[in-house]
C-alpha atoms as one frame of an Amber mdcrd trajectory, in Angstrom:
protein
 188.492 -35.057-104.377 185.973 -33.873-106.944 182.788 -35.611-108.006 181.173
 -35.299-111.428 177.702 -36.109-110.135 176.555 -35.675-106.585 173.365 -36.300
-104.694 172.183 -33.698-102.217 171.016 -34.934 -98.823 169.074 -32.528 -96.624
 170.460 -31.884 -93.124 167.300 -33.383 -91.593 167.623 -36.578 -93.614 171.348
 -36.738 -92.835 170.489 -36.581 -89.133 167.982 -39.442 -89.452 170.454 -41.507
 -91.487 173.090 -41.022 -88.796 170.735 -42.040 -85.999 169.478 -45.090 -87.905
 173.043 -46.215 -88.604 173.703 -45.970 -84.873 170.836 -48.331 -84.086 168.119
 -45.829 -83.177 164.551 -45.976 -84.426 164.125 -49.732 -84.640 161.346 -51.598
 -82.816 162.566 -52.958 -79.492 161.469 -56.066 -77.647 160.278 -56.071 -74.050
 163.413 -57.913 -72.948 166.804 -57.524 -74.559 168.827 -60.710 -74.715 172.359
 -61.468 -75.786 171.483 -61.623 -79.495 170.058 -58.096 -79.573 173.032 -56.745
 -77.633 175.511 -58.538 -79.881 173.836 -57.177 -83.010 173.894 -53.660 -81.610
 177.545 -53.675 -80.544 178.513 -55.213 -83.884 176.657 -52.350 -85.583 178.411
 -49.743 -83.430 181.815 -51.443 -83.889 183.017 -50.280 -80.464 181.986 -49.267
 -76.969 184.148 -46.594 -75.369 185.305 -47.431 -71.845 185.538 -44.817 -69.120
 186.103 -45.261 -65.404 183.725 -42.511 -64.217 180.865 -44.218 -62.396 178.917
 -41.298 -60.915 175.861 -42.365 -62.919 176.759 -45.471 -64.957 179.909 -46.707
 -66.649 179.957 -45.423 -70.200 180.058 -48.739 -72.069 176.731 -49.836 -70.614
 174.894 -46.705 -71.776 174.691 -46.981 -75.604 172.680 -50.209 -75.398 170.271
 -48.680 -72.869 169.840 -45.560 -75.011 168.963 -47.648 -78.058 167.290 -50.769
 -76.682 165.906 -49.739 -73.304 166.312 -51.758 -70.124 168.523 -54.828 -70.267
 170.550 -56.996 -67.912 174.094 -55.608 -67.733 175.371 -59.091 -66.899 174.356
 -60.120 -70.425 176.600 -57.456 -71.927 179.366 -58.558 -69.537 179.191 -62.035
 -71.080 179.930 -60.505 -74.483 182.701 -58.193 -73.338 184.296 -60.221 -70.520
 183.238 -63.769 -71.359 181.437 -66.154 -69.038 183.142 -66.699 -65.683 186.185
 -68.878 -66.238 185.587 -69.030 -70.002 187.351 -66.042 -71.457 187.313 -67.596
 -74.954 183.524 -67.192 -75.090 183.820 -63.388 -75.123 182.889 -61.817 -78.470
 184.841 -58.608 -77.859 188.215 -57.518 -76.625 189.804 -54.227 -75.544 192.196
 -51.946 -77.313 192.832 -48.289 -78.117 190.299 -47.797 -80.913 188.535 -44.434
 -80.501 189.852 -44.250 -76.970 190.055 -47.324 -74.749 187.215 -49.412 -76.172
 185.602 -52.802 -76.412 185.808 -53.924 -80.046 184.880 -57.133 -81.891 187.742
 -59.595 -81.595 188.325 -59.529 -85.365 189.130 -55.800 -85.099 192.273 -56.530
 -83.068 194.439 -57.574 -86.062 193.295 -54.432 -87.908 195.072 -52.371 -85.260
 198.474 -54.085 -85.367 199.894 -51.080 -87.235 198.956 -48.938 -84.221 200.619
 -51.411 -81.868 203.748 -51.229 -84.006 203.585 -47.435 -84.006 203.554 -47.393
 -80.197 206.487 -49.829 -80.103 208.507 -47.844 -82.650 207.877 -44.599 -80.793
 209.162 -46.112 -77.546 212.210 -47.564 -79.308 213.073 -44.242 -80.931 212.928
 -42.368 -77.631 215.992 -43.302 -75.589 214.522 -41.525 -72.583 211.222 -43.434
 -72.690 209.988 -45.435 -69.708 210.059 -48.606 -71.788 213.710 -48.169 -72.712
 214.652 -47.601 -69.089 212.677 -50.592 -67.820 213.294 -53.445 -70.267 214.028
 -55.956 -67.455 210.663 -55.050 -65.905 208.838 -55.727 -69.184 210.579 -59.079
 -69.582 209.682 -60.009 -66.002 206.004 -59.124 -66.550 205.817 -61.306 -69.654
 207.442 -64.151 -67.727 204.959 -63.769 -64.855 201.996 -64.008 -67.227 203.552
 -66.965 -69.052 204.066 -68.814 -65.772 200.842 -67.924 -63.969 198.302 -67.131
 -66.693 196.035 -64.070 -66.814 196.431 -61.690 -63.870 195.199 -58.317 -62.672
 197.801 -55.623 -62.077 196.972 -55.790 -58.370 197.867 -59.477 -58.215 201.264
 -58.884 -59.825 201.872 -55.797 -57.688 201.271 -57.888 -54.591 203.951 -60.362
 -55.689 206.373 -57.564 -56.575 205.930 -55.827 -53.246 206.623 -59.035 -51.295
 210.091 -59.338 -52.819 213.095 -58.085 -50.934 215.957 -55.997 -52.263 215.804
 -53.529 -55.165 212.530 -54.085 -56.980 209.884 -52.178 -58.838 207.076 -50.303
 -57.158 203.427 -51.061 -57.721 202.973 -48.159 -60.138 205.710 -49.588 -62.376
 203.761 -52.830 -62.684 200.694 -51.009 -64.011 202.777 -48.799 -66.285 204.621
 -51.790 -67.693 201.448 -53.742 -68.342 199.933 -50.770 -70.159 203.043 -50.401
 -72.318 202.834 -54.076 -73.266 199.086 -53.720 -73.849 199.657 -50.840 -76.281
 202.308 -52.899 -78.082 199.976 -55.893 -78.385 202.361 -58.117 -76.408 199.688
 -58.289 -73.709 195.914 -58.299 -74.220 192.823 -58.057 -72.070 191.406 -61.258
 -70.612 188.273 -59.537 -69.331 187.806 -57.529 -66.160 187.204 -58.255 -62.490
 185.451 -55.516 -60.522 186.230 -53.345 -63.546 189.972 -53.947 -63.193 191.511
 -55.211 -66.415 192.922 -58.745 -66.417 196.124 -58.979 -68.487 197.217 -62.006
 -70.489 199.531 -63.066 -73.266 197.738 -63.037 -76.652 198.047 -66.834 -77.041
 196.278 -67.279 -73.693 193.196 -65.508 -75.045 193.069 -65.602 -78.870 193.117
 -68.575 -81.206 195.967 -69.142 -83.640 193.923 -68.070 -86.682 193.465 -64.602
 -85.208 197.067 -64.352 -84.031 198.393 -65.407 -87.448 196.265 -62.902 -89.351
 198.459 -60.219 -90.914 196.791 -57.142 -92.423 198.695 -54.480 -94.329 198.552
 -50.843 -93.243 196.430 -49.862 -96.269 194.076 -52.846 -96.016 193.589 -52.246
 -92.296 192.749 -48.585 -92.854 190.333 -49.460 -95.652 188.502 -51.944 -93.441
 188.431 -49.571 -90.447 187.030 -46.768 -92.617 184.489 -49.217 -94.065 183.308
 -50.109 -90.571 183.337 -46.494 -89.461 181.286 -45.407 -92.486 178.731 -48.138
 -91.854 178.421 -47.038 -88.211 178.013 -43.396 -89.285 175.632 -43.953 -92.202
 176.737 -40.615 -93.580 179.757 -38.509 -92.747 182.802 -36.490 -93.698 186.450
 -37.529 -93.935 186.962 -36.229 -90.412 183.965 -38.190 -89.106 185.100 -41.474
 -90.610 188.711 -40.971 -89.496 187.821 -39.977 -85.924 185.896 -43.155 -85.128
 189.117 -45.196 -84.969 191.420 -42.190 -84.493 192.935 -42.465 -87.974 194.981
 -39.778 -89.676 193.261 -37.836 -92.446 195.474 -38.830 -95.384 195.097 -42.637
 -95.106 191.394 -42.221 -94.274 190.880 -40.157 -97.419 192.736 -42.754 -99.493
 190.512 -45.481 -98.058 187.400 -43.431 -98.831 188.552 -43.093-102.468 188.887
 -46.886-102.719 185.488 -47.464-101.131 183.898 -44.884-103.410 185.389 -46.603
-106.440 184.006 -49.956-105.280 180.540 -48.432-104.794 180.426 -48.900-101.043
 180.467 -45.146-100.425 178.413 -42.647-102.423 179.581 -39.018-102.608 176.881
 -36.587-101.452 176.545 -32.932-100.557 174.806 -31.816 -97.350 173.779 -28.138
 -97.203 175.331 -26.386 -94.223 178.004 -29.036 -93.668 180.716 -27.026 -95.389
 182.396 -23.785 -94.450 180.329 -20.640 -94.154 177.083 -22.554 -94.476 177.990
 -24.050 -97.867 177.239 -27.665 -98.815 179.919 -29.919 -97.424 181.776 -32.893
 -98.872 180.363 -36.103 -97.432 179.750 -39.755 -98.229 176.697 -41.967 -97.770
 177.185 -45.648 -97.028 175.536 -47.666 -99.793 173.608 -49.798 -97.280 172.479
 -46.932 -95.048 168.805 -46.674 -94.175 167.076 -43.430 -95.210 164.229 -43.178
 -92.669 161.370 -40.762 -93.242 160.875 -40.476 -89.502 162.689 -41.386 -86.302
 161.123 -40.885 -82.906 163.449 -41.572 -80.000 163.324 -40.723 -76.311 166.691
 -41.340 -74.658 169.575 -39.929 -72.690 173.060 -40.379 -74.159 176.360 -41.099
 -72.480 178.945 -38.323 -72.892 181.001 -41.048 -74.607 178.265 -42.084 -77.065
 179.423 -42.061 -80.716 176.483 -39.799 -81.574 177.931 -36.902 -79.554 181.598
 -37.641 -78.796 182.865 -35.655 -81.816 181.920 -32.037 -81.143 181.966 -30.801
 -84.725 179.677 -33.629 -85.866 177.241 -33.049 -82.986 177.114 -29.383 -83.990
 176.510 -30.264 -87.657 173.871 -32.901 -86.989 171.969 -31.334 -84.099 173.170
 -27.730 -83.814 174.243 -28.877 -80.358 177.420 -27.591 -78.728 178.637 -30.199
 -76.277 181.601 -30.293 -73.990 182.145 -32.812 -71.206 182.698 -30.876 -67.992
 183.980 -33.736 -65.825 187.484 -32.301 -65.937 186.369 -28.663 -65.600 186.748
 -27.101 -62.125 183.332 -26.936 -60.436 183.074 -23.101 -60.416 183.626 -23.033
 -64.179 181.078 -25.685 -65.111 178.136 -24.376 -67.116 175.753 -27.343 -67.110
 177.052 -29.774 -64.497 179.438 -32.642 -63.794 178.106 -35.732 -65.602 175.808
 -34.224 -68.199 173.918 -36.473 -70.598 172.380 -35.091 -73.819 168.638 -35.659
 -74.149 167.502 -37.066 -77.501 163.799 -36.617 -78.259 162.362 -37.342 -81.696
 165.432 -37.013 -83.891 166.991 -33.985 -82.209 168.918 -33.226 -79.040 166.628
 -31.030 -76.997 168.335 -30.741 -73.611 170.834 -32.110 -71.124 170.642 -33.553
 -67.633 173.314 -33.897 -64.952 172.661 -37.311 -63.393 173.997 -38.974 -60.282
 173.218 -42.515 -59.181 172.928 -42.376 -55.379 173.108 -46.119 -54.898 173.187
 -45.969 -51.105 169.970 -43.946 -50.884 168.323 -45.665 -53.861 167.763 -42.313
 -55.587 168.437 -41.063 -59.116 169.512 -37.475 -58.537 168.969 -34.948 -61.321
 171.566 -32.360 -60.326 170.525 -30.042 -63.168 168.226 -30.105 -66.213 168.513
 -27.782 -69.176 166.390 -27.311 -72.288 167.864 -26.274 -75.629 166.430 -23.004
 -77.040 164.076 -24.754 -79.505 163.091 -27.687 -77.299 159.515 -28.872 -77.983
 156.785 -28.370 -75.398 156.664 -32.081 -74.521 160.368 -32.263 -73.595 159.825
 -32.392 -69.818 157.051 -34.962 -70.127 159.031 -37.296 -72.364 162.232 -36.890
 -70.374 160.330 -37.775 -67.208 159.354 -41.067 -68.830 162.961 -41.754 -69.810
 164.179 -41.034 -66.278 161.576 -43.340 -64.749 162.807 -46.106 -67.026 166.404
 -45.181 -66.183 165.785 -45.376 -62.441 164.091 -48.749 -62.821 167.004 -50.068
 -64.929 169.419 -48.919 -62.219 167.315 -50.476 -59.459 166.547 -47.107 -57.855
 163.312 -46.342 -56.031 163.027 -42.585 -56.419 164.024 -39.591 -58.567 164.868
 -36.218 -57.044 165.358 -33.051 -59.094 167.534 -30.169 -57.944 166.123 -26.782
 -58.983 168.947 -25.922 -61.330 168.555 -25.328 -65.050 165.833 -24.139 -67.401
 164.123 -27.546 -67.518 164.286 -28.407 -63.822 160.917 -27.038 -62.678 158.983
 -28.548 -65.569 160.714 -31.882 -65.138 160.043 -31.967 -61.389 156.381 -31.210
 -62.027 156.098 -34.029 -64.567 157.761 -36.492 -62.198 155.296 -35.551 -59.442
 152.261 -36.051 -61.691
């Protein structure tokens, strides 16, 4: 795609635009209620879900990074619904970026993905779904008869039956197949275990009847992605909802023609240090200054795409959860440290709930980290410990920032 006229956005301004679009840099209230959380998650469009709980589950972290301390039960009301009132939830779950909470009205925009999963299973005669059609029918019948259930509840029923029957792992596998196909949806979670339901048990008829074409769905998903990015490349906008490049580029062309996206060039964003092709959302804020002090989840949209994190912050980030311990460079659950408008370090955090201690397993400064990094990070960690209900912070002497951080926490 070529552009006859093109604005140039400096890398520093692009970084501030991206952070502002992600909800950073706005004044925050002393207490964060359901309205502030709802506005933030709507702005982000999704919260990635991950089961690792060594520090805090990933979907709780973006709100803390942007808004400060809040009651996690308030976010649960948005994502799970009030107890016994699933319909009051504002969000549901599906495979968006990865497994994610998304606004309920996003669900119909992903029907093409559900159909893709179904078609792929149908085309593969050796697939699990093809070999276990009676199991899938039985699961749908169980949910129709009994209402929303956790996999464990269905597994218990299956294991009580005599004669040839499915094992517990087949129950979970079958439910996940149906979930990917859209034949089953999430009805919240109990103790972080997903509750499965038929769509009509959770969603109203208007949502269920909404049909969106492949092209219209991609255009709307790219529109939402671009708004959440503020500024970005084709790859950035496509990655947010895991779209393929060609339909994302076609959607960008439509949105550019309508004036919703403005073509810009950002020096250094292209190959070999050249200006790169990018688009600015027409409603994006262009802040002159952003001053943040926060730690970010490894699954935060600001850092989850490595190439974008490198472009925005000159920050090379790789999650080392799945790396064997001897090969880890920075630690197990490492959170990037955002100070001002740049990422200046990383900390490996562990929530020792039994001892009431926030354990800093390692702390590292980036090469150009400002002198006040340890001081400001200490303040963030004090707030973090308080939010987690922990009484103390202990720093292991590992990493280039560890000694300075320990000293600041003692002062």
